[in-house]
KEKE-3310 file (N, C-alpha, C; in steps of 0.2 Angstrom, whole numbers, plus 5000, padded with zeros to 4 digits):
npx = (5004:5003:5011:5003:5007:5002:4989:4975:4982:4983:4984:4994:5007:5025:5042:5058:5074:5083:5083:5092:5103:5105:5106:5102:5110:5126:5141:5137:5139:5142:5133:5122:5118:5104:5097:5101:5095:5082:5078:5079:5070:5058:5059:5054:5041:5037:5030:5031:5041:5051:5061:5075:5092:5096:5102:5105:5096:5092:5092:5083:5066:5058:5067:5071:5059:5058:5068:5062:5050:5055:5057:5045:5040:5031:5032:5032:5036:5048:5062:5067:5079:5077:5079:5072:5072:5079:5080:5078:5073:5077:5068:5069:5076:5067:5056:5062:5065:5052:5046:5054:5050:5037:5037:5043:5033:5029:5020:5023:5032:5044:5048:5063:5069:5083:5098:5107:5112:5123:5120:5124:5126:5111:5103:5092:5075:5065:5048:5045:5054:5049:5037:5041:5047:5036:5029:5037:5037:5023:5023:5032:5024:5014:5021:5025:5013:5008:5017:5013:5014:5012:5017:5025:5029:5044:5050:5067:5082:5096:5091:5082:5070:5068:5069:5057:5052:5055:5046:5033:5033:5033:5021:5012:5015:5015:5006:5006:5004:5010:5024:5023:5036:5041:5053:5062:5054:5053:5067:5069:5061:5047:5032:5026:5014:5005:5006:5001:4988:4983:4986:4980:4974:4984:4992:5000:5008:5018:5032:5039:5050:5059:5066:5081:5081:5091:5103:5099:5099:5113:5116:5108:5115:5126:5137:5138:5138:5125:5127:5136:5128:5118:5126:5128:5116:5105:5092:5081:5074:5056:5046:5055:5061:5059:5049:5035:5027:5016:5006:5006:5001:4988:4983:4983:4974:4962:4960:4957:4967:4973:4984:5001:5012:5028:5041:5056:5071:5084:5100:5118:5131:5147:5157:5162:5152:5136:5131:5121:5103:5105:5109:5102:5091:5086:5083:5073:5063:5060:5054:5043:5036:5033:5024:5014:5008:5000:4989:4972:4964:4955:4959:4972:4969:4962)
npy = (4994:5011:5024:5036:5051:5064:5064:5072:5084:5102:5104:5101:5090:5092:5091:5099:5101:5107:5101:5091:5098:5105:5121:5138:5148:5156:5147:5137:5124:5106:5100:5088:5076:5077:5064:5056:5063:5064:5051:5047:5055:5050:5037:5039:5041:5053:5064:5076:5090:5105:5115:5118:5125:5137:5128:5117:5107:5103:5118:5120:5119:5108:5098:5097:5093:5080:5074:5074:5067:5055:5050:5050:5062:5077:5094:5108:5121:5135:5142:5159:5171:5188:5205:5219:5232:5241:5255:5250:5234:5217:5211:5201:5191:5187:5183:5172:5163:5161:5155:5143:5137:5135:5127:5115:5110:5117:5127:5138:5153:5157:5170:5178:5193:5199:5208:5209:5199:5192:5190:5200:5209:5214:5230:5238:5242:5257:5263:5270:5264:5251:5253:5255:5243:5235:5239:5234:5220:5217:5219:5209:5198:5199:5196:5183:5176:5177:5168:5157:5153:5157:5171:5171:5179:5177:5178:5179:5175:5186:5193:5207:5205:5201:5205:5208:5221:5223:5213:5219:5231:5227:5219:5229:5236:5229:5218:5206:5188:5178:5167:5158:5155:5146:5145:5155:5166:5166:5167:5181:5187:5187:5180:5165:5159:5169:5176:5167:5167:5180:5185:5176:5177:5181:5171:5161:5150:5138:5135:5123:5123:5119:5126:5129:5139:5143:5142:5151:5163:5165:5167:5178:5188:5189:5181:5169:5165:5163:5150:5144:5144:5135:5123:5121:5116:5124:5122:5110:5093:5093:5096:5095:5107:5125:5131:5129:5121:5113:5122:5131:5123:5120:5133:5135:5126:5130:5142:5137:5134:5126:5123:5120:5113:5113:5103:5109:5107:5116:5112:5111:5103:5100:5092:5075:5066:5061:5044:5034:5035:5039:5051:5066:5060:5052:5062:5069:5059:5058:5071:5069:5059:5066:5075:5067:5064:5075:5074:5072:5058:5050:5053:5048:5034:5031)
npz = (5000:4996:5005:5014:5018:5020:5025:5033:5036:5035:5020:5006:5006:5004:5000:5002:4993:5001:5013:5011:5010:4998:4991:4988:4992:4989:4990:4999:5002:5000:4987:4985:4972:4960:4957:4968:4979:4976:4975:4988:4994:4988:4994:5006:5004:4999:4987:4980:4976:4979:4968:4969:4968:4955:4941:4947:4943:4926:4916:4907:4906:4902:4901:4915:4920:4915:4923:4936:4933:4931:4944:4949:4954:4958:4954:4965:4965:4964:4973:4971:4970:4970:4965:4970:4975:4969:4957:4944:4938:4934:4923:4913:4918:4928:4920:4913:4924:4929:4918:4916:4928:4926:4914:4920:4927:4939:4951:4959:4961:4971:4979:4985:4992:4989:4992:4982:4968:4973:4986:4996:5011:5018:5016:5026:5021:5021:5024:5012:5004:5004:4998:4985:4982:4983:4972:4962:4965:4962:4949:4945:4949:4940:4928:4931:4933:4920:4914:4919:4933:4951:4960:4976:4991:5001:5017:5023:5031:5030:5019:5012:5018:5033:5047:5061:5059:5046:5040:5045:5038:5025:5024:5025:5013:5002:4990:4986:4988:5002:5007:5021:5032:5044:5051:5046:5049:5063:5066:5063:5072:5071:5076:5071:5073:5076:5064:5055:5060:5060:5047:5038:5026:5017:5015:5004:5003:5012:5021:5032:5045:5060:5074:5084:5097:5105:5097:5087:5094:5095:5082:5079:5087:5080:5083:5076:5059:5046:5040:5048:5060:5055:5054:5067:5072:5070:5063:5067:5067:5064:5077:5087:5090:5093:5086:5087:5079:5079:5084:5073:5063:5068:5067:5054:5050:5056:5048:5036:5027:5012:5003:4997:5009:5013:5018:5025:5031:5034:5029:5029:5020:5024:5026:5023:5011:5016:5021:5010:5013:5026:5038:5032:5027:5038:5047:5040:5039:5053:5055:5047:5054:5065:5060:5057:5069:5071:5063:5062:5071:5063:5050:5049:5050:5038)
capx = (5000:5007:5011:5000:5010:4999:4982:4973:4986:4979:4987:4997:5014:5030:5049:5063:5080:5087:5084:5097:5109:5105:5104:5103:5115:5132:5146:5133:5142:5142:5127:5121:5115:5097:5095:5101:5090:5075:5077:5078:5063:5052:5059:5050:5034:5036:5028:5032:5047:5053:5066:5082:5095:5097:5107:5105:5092:5093:5089:5078:5061:5056:5072:5070:5053:5060:5071:5056:5046:5059:5056:5038:5039:5028:5036:5028:5038:5055:5065:5070:5081:5075:5081:5066:5072:5083:5076:5076:5074:5079:5062:5070:5078:5061:5052:5065:5064:5045:5045:5057:5046:5030:5038:5044:5027:5028:5015:5024:5038:5045:5053:5066:5071:5090:5101:5110:5113:5129:5118:5127:5123:5105:5102:5085:5071:5060:5041:5045:5058:5045:5032:5044:5048:5030:5027:5041:5034:5017:5025:5035:5019:5010:5025:5025:5006:5008:5021:5009:5015:5010:5023:5024:5035:5047:5055:5073:5088:5101:5088:5078:5064:5072:5067:5049:5051:5054:5039:5027:5033:5032:5014:5009:5016:5014:4999:5007:5003:5017:5026:5024:5041:5041:5060:5065:5050:5056:5074:5068:5057:5040:5028:5023:5007:5001:5006:4996:4981:4982:4987:4978:4972:4990:4997:4999:5012:5020:5038:5040:5056:5059:5072:5084:5082:5098:5107:5096:5102:5120:5115:5106:5120:5132:5142:5138:5135:5119:5129:5139:5122:5115:5130:5127:5110:5100:5086:5080:5068:5050:5044:5061:5063:5055:5045:5028:5024:5009:5001:5005:4996:4981:4981:4982:4968:4957:4959:4955:4972:4973:4989:5006:5016:5035:5046:5062:5075:5090:5106:5124:5135:5153:5162:5161:5145:5133:5129:5114:5098:5107:5109:5096:5085:5083:5080:5066:5059:5058:5049:5036:5033:5030:5018:5008:5005:4996:4983:4966:4965:4951:4962:4977:4966:4958)
capy = (5000:5017:5027:5042:5055:5070:5064:5076:5090:5107:5106:5095:5089:5091:5092:5104:5099:5110:5096:5087:5102:5108:5127:5143:5153:5155:5144:5134:5117:5100:5099:5081:5076:5076:5058:5054:5067:5062:5044:5047:5058:5045:5031:5041:5042:5060:5064:5082:5094:5111:5115:5118:5131:5137:5124:5110:5103:5107:5125:5119:5116:5102:5093:5096:5089:5073:5071:5074:5062:5048:5049:5051:5068:5083:5100:5113:5128:5135:5148:5163:5177:5194:5212:5223:5238:5246:5259:5246:5227:5212:5208:5196:5186:5184:5179:5166:5159:5159:5150:5137:5133:5132:5121:5110:5108:5120:5131:5144:5157:5159:5176:5181:5199:5199:5215:5208:5191:5189:5189:5205:5211:5218:5237:5238:5247:5261:5263:5272:5258:5245:5254:5254:5236:5232:5240:5229:5214:5217:5218:5202:5194:5199:5192:5176:5174:5176:5162:5151:5152:5162:5173:5172:5182:5173:5181:5174:5178:5188:5197:5213:5204:5197:5206:5209:5227:5222:5210:5223:5236:5223:5217:5235:5240:5224:5215:5199:5183:5176:5161:5158:5151:5146:5146:5162:5171:5165:5170:5188:5190:5187:5175:5162:5157:5175:5177:5162:5168:5187:5186:5170:5179:5183:5165:5157:5144:5137:5131:5121:5122:5120:5130:5129:5146:5145:5144:5157:5169:5166:5170:5185:5192:5189:5176:5164:5166:5158:5144:5141:5142:5129:5118:5120:5113:5129:5119:5104:5090:5096:5094:5095:5114:5129:5135:5128:5119:5110:5127:5134:5118:5121:5140:5134:5121:5134:5146:5133:5133:5119:5123:5116:5113:5110:5102:5111:5107:5118:5108:5112:5098:5103:5087:5070:5064:5056:5038:5034:5033:5041:5059:5070:5055:5050:5068:5070:5054:5060:5076:5066:5055:5071:5078:5062:5065:5081:5073:5069:5050:5047:5054:5043:5028:5030)
capz = (5000:4996:5011:5014:5023:5021:5027:5039:5037:5031:5014:5002:5009:4999:5003:4998:4992:5006:5018:5009:5009:4991:4993:4983:4995:4986:4994:5005:5004:4995:4984:4982:4965:4960:4957:4975:4983:4974:4977:4995:4995:4986:4998:5012:5002:4997:4980:4977:4979:4976:4962:4971:4965:4947:4938:4950:4938:4920:4916:4902:4910:4900:4904:4922:4921:4914:4929:4941:4931:4932:4951:4950:4958:4956:4956:4968:4963:4966:4976:4966:4973:4966:4967:4969:4978:4964:4952:4938:4940:4928:4921:4908:4922:4931:4915:4912:4930:4929:4912:4918:4933:4923:4910:4924:4930:4945:4952:4963:4960:4978:4978:4991:4991:4991:4991:4975:4967:4977:4993:5000:5017:5016:5019:5027:5018:5025:5021:5005:5000:5003:4993:4978:4981:4982:4965:4958:4966:4959:4942:4944:4950:4934:4923:4933:4931:4912:4912:4922:4940:4955:4965:4984:4994:5006:5022:5023:5034:5025:5014:5014:5022:5038:5054:5062:5056:5038:5039:5046:5033:5019:5024:5024:5007:4996:4989:4983:4993:5006:5010:5028:5033:5051:5053:5045:5053:5070:5066:5063:5078:5070:5078:5065:5075:5075:5057:5052:5062:5058:5040:5034:5019:5013:5015:4998:5003:5018:5023:5039:5048:5067:5076:5091:5099:5108:5092:5084:5098:5093:5075:5079:5090:5076:5085:5071:5052:5045:5038:5055:5064:5053:5056:5075:5073:5070:5061:5070:5064:5066:5084:5092:5091:5097:5082:5089:5073:5080:5084:5067:5059:5071:5065:5046:5049:5057:5043:5030:5022:5009:4998:4999:5015:5011:5024:5024:5037:5031:5031:5025:5021:5022:5027:5018:5009:5021:5018:5007:5017:5032:5039:5030:5026:5044:5050:5036:5042:5060:5054:5044:5059:5070:5057:5057:5075:5071:5059:5066:5071:5058:5044:5049:5049:5032)
cpx = (5004:5006:5008:5003:5007:4991:4981:4977:4982:4983:4991:5005:5019:5037:5053:5070:5085:5088:5089:5104:5110:5102:5106:5109:5122:5137:5143:5137:5141:5134:5126:5117:5108:5094:5095:5096:5083:5073:5076:5072:5058:5053:5055:5043:5032:5035:5029:5038:5047:5059:5073:5085:5096:5103:5108:5101:5093:5089:5083:5072:5058:5061:5072:5064:5054:5063:5066:5052:5049:5058:5049:5036:5035:5032:5031:5030:5046:5057:5069:5072:5080:5078:5076:5066:5076:5078:5073:5077:5074:5073:5063:5072:5072:5057:5055:5064:5057:5043:5048:5053:5040:5032:5040:5039:5025:5022:5017:5031:5039:5050:5056:5070:5078:5093:5104:5110:5119:5127:5122:5123:5117:5105:5094:5081:5066:5053:5041:5049:5053:5039:5034:5045:5042:5027:5030:5038:5028:5018:5028:5029:5015:5014:5024:5018:5005:5011:5017:5010:5013:5016:5020:5030:5038:5052:5061:5078:5093:5098:5085:5072:5066:5069:5059:5048:5050:5047:5033:5027:5031:5024:5010:5009:5017:5007:5000:5006:5010:5018:5027:5030:5043:5048:5062:5061:5053:5063:5074:5064:5050:5037:5024:5016:5003:5001:5001:4989:4979:4982:4985:4977:4978:4994:4995:5003:5015:5027:5039:5047:5055:5066:5074:5085:5088:5103:5105:5099:5109:5120:5113:5110:5126:5138:5143:5135:5129:5122:5132:5133:5119:5119:5130:5120:5104:5093:5086:5074:5062:5048:5049:5064:5058:5050:5037:5024:5017:5004:5000:5000:4989:4979:4979:4975:4962:4955:4957:4960:4972:4979:4995:5010:5023:5039:5053:5066:5082:5096:5112:5129:5142:5159:5161:5153:5142:5131:5122:5109:5100:5107:5103:5090:5082:5080:5073:5061:5056:5053:5043:5033:5030:5024:5012:5005:5000:4990:4978:4966:4961:4954:4968:4975:4962:4961)
cpy = (5006:5021:5034:5046:5062:5070:5068:5082:5095:5109:5100:5095:5088:5092:5097:5101:5102:5106:5091:5091:5106:5115:5132:5148:5151:5152:5140:5127:5112:5100:5092:5081:5074:5069:5055:5057:5065:5055:5043:5050:5053:5039:5033:5042:5049:5060:5071:5086:5101:5110:5114:5124:5131:5133:5118:5105:5107:5113:5125:5116:5110:5096:5092:5092:5081:5070:5070:5068:5055:5046:5049:5057:5074:5089:5105:5120:5128:5142:5152:5170:5183:5200:5216:5230:5244:5250:5254:5238:5223:5208:5201:5190:5182:5180:5172:5161:5156:5154:5143:5133:5131:5126:5115:5107:5111:5125:5138:5147:5160:5164:5178:5187:5200:5206:5215:5201:5188:5188:5194:5206:5216:5225:5238:5244:5251:5260:5265:5266:5252:5246:5253:5247:5233:5233:5235:5222:5212:5216:5211:5197:5193:5195:5184:5173:5173:5170:5156:5149:5158:5164:5173:5174:5179:5177:5176:5178:5180:5192:5203:5212:5199:5199:5207:5216:5227:5219:5215:5228:5233:5221:5224:5238:5235:5221:5208:5194:5181:5169:5161:5153:5151:5147:5153:5167:5172:5169:5178:5191:5190:5180:5171:5160:5163:5177:5173:5164:5175:5188:5180:5171:5180:5177:5161:5150:5144:5133:5129:5120:5123:5123:5129:5136:5148:5146:5150:5163:5170:5169:5177:5190:5192:5185:5171:5167:5161:5151:5140:5139:5135:5123:5116:5118:5119:5126:5112:5100:5092:5092:5094:5102:5118:5133:5134:5126:5116:5116:5131:5129:5119:5128:5139:5130:5126:5139:5143:5133:5126:5119:5119:5118:5109:5110:5104:5112:5109:5114:5110:5106:5100:5098:5082:5069:5059:5050:5038:5031:5035:5049:5062:5066:5054:5056:5070:5065:5056:5066:5073:5062:5060:5074:5073:5062:5070:5080:5070:5061:5047:5048:5049:5036:5026:5024)
cpz = (5000:5002:5010:5020:5024:5023:5034:5040:5033:5025:5011:5004:5004:5003:4999:4998:4998:5012:5017:5007:5002:4992:4988:4985:4992:4992:5000:5007:4999:4993:4981:4976:4965:4961:4964:4979:4982:4976:4984:4997:4994:4991:5004:5010:5000:4989:4977:4980:4976:4971:4964:4967:4958:4945:4941:4946:4932:4919:4911:4906:4908:4902:4911:4924:4920:4920:4935:4939:4932:4939:4953:4955:4955:4958:4959:4966:4964:4969:4971:4969:4968:4969:4965:4972:4974:4960:4946:4941:4933:4927:4917:4913:4926:4926:4914:4918:4930:4924:4914:4923:4930:4918:4914:4928:4937:4945:4955:4961:4967:4978:4985:4988:4993:4989:4984:4974:4970:4984:4998:5006:5016:5019:5020:5023:5023:5022:5014:5001:4999:4998:4986:4977:4980:4975:4961:4959:4962:4951:4940:4945:4943:4928:4925:4931:4924:4910:4915:4929:4944:4960:4972:4987:5001:5010:5022:5027:5029:5019:5016:5018:5028:5045:5054:5059:5049:5037:5040:5040:5026:5018:5022:5016:5001:4996:4987:4989:4996:5006:5017:5030:5041:5054:5052:5048:5060:5071:5067:5068:5077:5072:5073:5067:5074:5068:5054:5054:5059:5051:5036:5027:5014:5012:5008:4998:5010:5018:5030:5040:5056:5069:5083:5093:5102:5103:5088:5087:5096:5086:5075:5083:5086:5078:5079:5064:5051:5044:5044:5059:5062:5054:5063:5077:5074:5069:5063:5066:5067:5073:5089:5093:5095:5093:5082:5082:5074:5081:5077:5062:5062:5068:5057:5045:5051:5052:5036:5025:5019:5003:5000:5005:5013:5017:5022:5030:5034:5034:5026:5026:5019:5023:5021:5016:5014:5017:5015:5012:5025:5033:5037:5030:5033:5048:5046:5039:5049:5059:5051:5050:5064:5067:5057:5063:5076:5067:5063:5065:5065:5051:5044:5048:5043:5028)
residu = (MET:GLU:ARG:GLN:ILE:ASP:SER:GLY:LEU:PRO:GLY:ARG:LEU:ALA:ALA:GLY:PRO:ILE:SER:TRP:GLY:VAL:CYS:GLU:VAL:PRO:GLY:TRP:GLY:LEU:GLN:LEU:PRO:PRO:ASP:ARG:VAL:PHE:ALA:GLU:MET:THR:SER:LEU:GLY:ILE:THR:ALA:THR:GLU:LEU:GLY:PRO:LEU:GLY:TRP:LEU:PRO:THR:ASP:GLY:ALA:GLN:ALA:ARG:GLN:VAL:LEU:ASP:ARG:HIS:GLY:LEU:GLN:LEU:VAL:GLY:GLY:PHE:VAL:PRO:VAL:VAL:VAL:HIS:GLU:PRO:GLN:GLN:ASP:LEU:GLU:TYR:ALA:LYS:GLN:ALA:ALA:ALA:GLN:LEU:ALA:GLN:ALA:GLY:GLY:GLU:LEU:PHE:VAL:ALA:ALA:THR:VAL:GLN:ASP:GLN:ARG:TRP:SER:THR:PRO:ARG:PRO:LEU:ASP:ALA:ASP:GLY:TRP:LYS:HIS:ALA:GLY:SER:HIS:LEU:HIS:GLU:LEU:ALA:THR:ILE:ALA:ARG:HIS:GLU:GLY:VAL:GLU:LEU:VAL:LEU:HIS:PRO:HIS:ALA:GLY:THR:LEU:LEU:GLU:THR:LYS:GLN:ASP:VAL:ASP:LEU:ALA:LEU:ALA:HIS:THR:THR:VAL:PRO:TRP:CYS:LEU:ASP:THR:GLY:HIS:LEU:LEU:LEU:GLY:GLY:THR:ASP:SER:VAL:ALA:PHE:ALA:THR:ASP:HIS:ALA:ASP:ARG:ILE:GLY:HIS:VAL:HIS:PHE:LYS:ASP:VAL:ASP:THR:ALA:VAL:ALA:HIS:ARG:PHE:ASN:THR:HIS:GLU:LEU:THR:LEU:MET:GLU:ALA:VAL:GLN:HIS:GLY:LEU:PHE:GLN:PRO:LEU:GLY:SER:GLY:ASP:ALA:ARG:ILE:ASP:GLU:VAL:VAL:ASP:ALA:LEU:ARG:ARG:SER:GLY:TYR:SER:ARG:TRP:LEU:VAL:LEU:GLU:GLN:ASP:LEU:ALA:ILE:THR:GLY:SER:GLU:PRO:PRO:VAL:GLY:GLY:GLY:PRO:THR:LEU:ASP:VAL:GLN:GLN:SER:LEU:GLU:PHE:LEU:SER:THR:LEU:ALA:PRO:GLU:GLU:ALA:ILE:ASN:ARG)
# end
């Protein structure tokens, strides 16, 4: 019998390659090959994934879809770093990224507002800056929609949308839907449960991460870089950290959320390659087991 891992959750469950250390941030570490990552995903009963960084899969969307089809995986969408605060933005880059996602079968253009494509240290925006960025995001969303995908705005450490002040300003001056990321919101000081409750109408996508707040404090006080914090266990298997994933699930269920839930336990592999079926796979399995405890009993026993 095919394993059902998403029964009873308020949405469709997928995974992200970042749980296997495959990341968009430059210099992140060892990038495991797609065939290995996807084989381990499917061994856990996962049937959908996000794209991974540009170039990890073929940049031709049809070719990327062939790789996904080989493993029986549906594409949810992809994480796309965008520069939206400058006077002009690279619309052709956004169009190409959106077209690739659509051709590969994706639904979502997950936009992260970086300072530049080198991920330089962000310079926070004020209200006027976010009004300008909001206008550019609306323009990108129109382009994405024309190509066949929906743009969602992703808060992320090391970007212009990081702190609670950033989040509050961006909520006030943007109109696009958001990706609720439990880990990155917590890192920046935003309560994910309150966000899920107060801004339910803005949530178009969800990333699940759990966080060790002791390590988060060391990151926020600049004792550790993001990558160093990840290596020190910043992100934990779901249910073993402080991000109150169970309460977020309850809030999403109350609001009627029914879209994608992507399991993302950020990992950086800087040593030797982990054994097949070990390391990342075991952590993802632990997270899936935790999520299964949050489903109503009648759903689990279908």
